[in-house]
N, C-alpha and C positions, 0 to 999 in steps of 0.2 A: 438364518445367519448366525454364526457363532459369536457369542458375546465376548468382549475383552475382559481379561483379568483386571481387577482394580489396580494392581501394581503397574499395569501398562497404561492406565488412563492418565491423561495430562489435562489438567484443568487450568482455567484462567482465574487467578485470584486478585489481579490488579491490572489496571490499564490506564494509559495516559497518552495524550497527543497534543501537538501544536500544528495548526494548519492555517492556510490563508483565510479560513472561515472563522477561526477562533484560537485563543491561546491555551485552551484546555479541551478536554474531551466533551464535557457537557455543552460548552459554548459552540464548539464545532458541530456537534450533532444537532443542536437546536436550530442553528442557522441553516444547516443542510435541509432539515425538514421544512423550514419556512420558505425554502426556495431561493435562498441567497446565493449569489454567484460572485466569485472573487476577482475576476479579471479586471485589470486596470492598466492605464498607461504607466510605463515605468519612468517616473520623474526622479529628480535629484534626491527626494526624500524617501523614495521607496526602492531605489536602485542601489545595488551594492557599490557601485562607483559611477559618477555621472559621465555621460558621453559629452565630449567637447563639441563634436560635430557628428551627431548620429546620422547614418545613411538614410534612415527613416525612423519614425516613431516605433518603439518596441512596446509590446503588451506582455504582461505576465501576471503571476499570482504570488506576490510576496506575503510573508508573515508580518503582521503588524507589530513587530518587536524590533527596535533598533539593534543594529549589530553591536554586541557588547564590547566595549573598549578593553575590558580586563580579561577577555577570553580571546585567544588568538584565532580560533577556528569557529566559524559559524556552525559547522557540523557539530562540534562539541556543545555549543550553546543550545542548539535546538534539541539535541538528544538528551541533555541534562534536564531540560524542562519536562520533556515527555516521561523520562524515567522517574524523576522525582514524583510526578503525579501518580505514576503507576505504583510506586512503592507506598505512597500515602494511601491510595485507595485499597491496597492490599493489607493495610494495617501494620506495615513493616515487614521486614524479612529476617529479623533476628532469631526467629524460632528455628531457622535452618543454620547450622554451623558454616562458617566461611569455606571450609574445605569441601562442602557439598553444594556450594553456589557456583553458578556459571554465568557468563555474559556472552550473548550473541547479538551484536549490533552491526548491521551491514550498511553499506552505502555504495552507490554506483560509481563514484569518482571522488577525487580529492576536492577540497574547498578551493575552487578555481580562483576566487577573489583573493585568497591568501598569496597567490603568485604575484599580485600587484603590490604587495606590501613593500615598504622600503628595504626590509631585510627578510627576504622569503625564508631563509633558514630558520629564523626565529618564529615564523608564522605557523609552524606545525601543519604542513599540508600533506601528511600521510593519511591514507584512507582509513587506517585502523585507529586513528586518534580517538574517535568516540568510544570504541570498544575498550581501549586502554584506560581512558579517563573514567568510564563507568565502572569498570572492574576494580580500579583503585578506590573510587569513592565508596563502593559498597562491598569491598573486600571479597570479591569473587575469586576463589582460589582453585576451583575445579577446572575452569577453562575460560579463555577469552578469545572469541572468534569474530572475524569480520568478513562475512560472505560478500562477494561482489558478483552480481549477476544481472547487470543492467537494470531494466525496469521490473524484473522479477525478483530483485534483491530482497525486498521486504517479506515476500511469501517464502522464499528460500530460507531466510533467517528463522522464520517460525518453524519450518519443517526441521531445520538443523537443531534448533533448541529442543524440540520435542524428541528428536532422536537421542540427544544427550541424556534426557531423562529415562527413556525406555532402555537405553543401553547400560544404565546404572552409573553413568559418569557423574551425574548431579541429581539432586532432589528438587532444586529450584533454579530456574534460569530467567535472567532478565533478557528479554528478546525483543527485537524490533529493528527499525532501520531509520535512516535520516538522509536528507539530501538538500543541498543548497546550490542549485544550478543556474541561478539568475546571473549570468555573466555574458558579456557581449560575444565572446568567442563561441560559446555554445549556441546561443540564439542564432548567430550568423550561420553556423553549421546546419542547424535544423531548418533554417529558412532556405538554404541551398538545396536541402533534401526534399523540400516541398511538403513538409509535414506540419508546418506552423499554420495555425488558423488565421484567417483574414478577419481582423477586428471590424472593419467597415463602420468605424465611428463609435461602436459600443463594445469595448473589450469584454465586458462581463457576459455578453451573449455570443461570443465568437466560437467557443468550443461547444460543439453540438453532437455528442455521441449518438450514432445510429439515426441521425436525422438525414433526410433526403438531400439537404443542402450543406452537409458537413464538409469542412475543408481542412481539419487538422486540430492540433491541441495548442494550448498555452502552457508554457513552462511555469511550474510553481516550486515552492520549497516547503519543508515541514519535516515532521518526525512522528512516530508512534512507537510506544513501548508496551510490553506485556510482562506481567509476572506469571510465569508458567510453573506449575508444581505437580509433582506426582500426587495423585488423588488421595492415596492413603497416608500422605504426610501432612495434610492440611484439611481443615474444615471450612476454610475461607474460599468458597467458590463464588466468583463474581456472577451472580444470577445463575449458578450451576451450569456455566458454559464450559464445554469441553472441546479441546482441540483433538478431534477424532483421528485425524491423520491426513495423508495426502501423498503427493508424488511429484517428481521432477522428470523432465524429458527435454529433448532438443529438437529444434526444427532447423536442419542444415540448408535451408533454401538460399541463405545469403545473409550478409551483415545487416541489411535493412529490409530484407524481403521476408514474406511469410508464405507458407503453403496455402495457396488460394482455395484449395479444395476443402480445407479444414480437417483433413484426415490425420495429420500429426497432432493437432489439438485434441481430436477425438480419442486418439491413442492415449494421450496424457490423462484425460478425464477418466477413461476406463481403468487405467492403472491406479488412479487415486481412489476410485470407488472400490476397486478390488482390495486395495490395501486397507481400506476402512471396513471391508466386509459388508458393504451395503449395495443396493441396486439403484438405478436411476429413479425408480418410482419413489424412493425415500427422500429425494432432494425436494425441498419445499421452495427454494429460491436460489438464484444464481447472482453473485456479485461479479459483474463483468469487468474485463480490463478496459474496454471501451475508449480507445484513444481518439476517436472521432476522425481518423484518417479513412480514406475511401476503402482501401483493401483490407485493413486490419479488422474493421468492424464487420465487414462481410465475411471474412475468413472465420472470425470468432462465431458468428451466427451459423455458418455452415458446419463448423466442428460440433457445436451443440446439437444441430439437427441430426447429425450422424449418430449421436449417442441417444438422444431422447425421442427421435422419430416424430411420429404424429402427435405425441404428447407435448412437444416443445411449446406450442402456443398457449398451453395451459400452465406452464411453469413460470411464475413471476421472476423477473430479472431487473436489475438496476445497475446503472453506471454513474459514478459520481465525479468524473473528471470535468464535466461541464460546470460543476460548482467550485471545485478546488484547483482546477488546472491539473496538469500532469506532474506529479511530484517525483517522477523518475525513480530513484532508488528507494524513496519513502512511500511510493504509491501502494505497494502490496501490503505493507503494515498498516497504513492509514485506512485503506479500504477494508482490510480485515477487521480493524477496530470498528468501523461503521457496521460491518456484518454482525459483530458481537452485539452492538447496541440495538440492531434490528431484532435480534433474538431476545434480548433482555426486555425490550418494550413492545415486541410483537407488532412492529411497524416496518413497512417497506418504504425506504427513502425514494424521492423522485429521481428520475433521470433528467437532470437540469438541462434547460435549453432545448428540449425535444419539442419541436413544433409539428413537423410532418414526418412520421417515421418512414424510413426507406422500406418499401414493400419487399425488397429482397432480403431484409433482415427480419426473419420471421420469429420475432421474440415478443413476449408479453411484457411490455414496458409501460410504466406509469409516469404521468407528467406531474403528479402531486403525491405527497406522502399519503399512505393509506394503511389502515390496520389489516393484519393478516394473521393466520394461524401458522406459526413457524416453529419447526423443531430442528431442521437441518439445512444449512446453507453451504453451497459450494462457491469458493472464491478462486478466480482464475487470474493469472498474471503472465504476461508475455514481454519479452525484452529483445532489443536489438542483439544480433548475433545468434539468435535461435534459442535463448534461455526461455524455458517454460516451467511454470509451477502451478500446482493446484492444491488447495487445502480445504478440508471439510470441517466445519464448526457445528457443534450440536449443543442444544440445551435440554 
């Protein structure tokens, strides 16, 4: 395979996240490895606004940080926490002039709770608010973008950020995504679609990716952010982790449907590997989308089978939505952050709540964290409307 020029290489120099498992990256990662699961009943203290007469109890995965009274948007609040941690772990970004800094912070939707405010106009419910606020705070003058690609938003944001660097638009990009979807209107919609998990008395065990008894996901909230830099502009590599590349594609099966054969996902994976100039044999682990819905998990397994063939049962894979819930627009960036930490620490995180693996999902999944020799991880993200994205991360 042809090696990339150093000027084309994009490295991770800083990273931060806030998730239902923890208020920063180390805490979120530690609790994930310990097998913690974040699902809970949504009460008046954890809910964005209380139900007066709920049709039935709702379960979800909130972040353990109260909604900030001085910040109009929950999206802005969560993204600022993640980005500030990323900048801190990078040791700052002042070595790059403002005109060479960019910001790509995506989200899948507006802050729905802001619509309930007494004066919605002042509540700042534009989806690009996080990108605007971050660009202003860190003086990013090269670009400020807000990708919207449903549940693939986070991964699309990383790919778009890397593209800005490789195209010469910026030398440093603050990249990531955020979502705050714990709102009755959205939960009711997902419930009607039949994709919400059945808590059965224990919400933290309800979301069970690739399990024979899976019934759907729980909605969560959170954010993750990365400092991405051109390799020859910095010596601050976060564990020498590189965003090697990736690709995007579309599955036109329907607004909420997926190609059950897995062929469109297989096409995406092949595109991503070709763009990175690597073969399937070089993938050491796969970070799965893993929504815990019946068809999505099966379609994802079939797509990987088409690419990896008989080797698939030998390729370790993990899905983290059983621990965090489905973070919607933030899912791709948070799960990519977990993939980065797996490379840094050479550890495979568990697929939480996996009890009895569906025999039709022919994947090598683990129930507990375990050490592994990892160099290259493939991250997959799928979204309603056919959005698909894959990114390859290497150390």
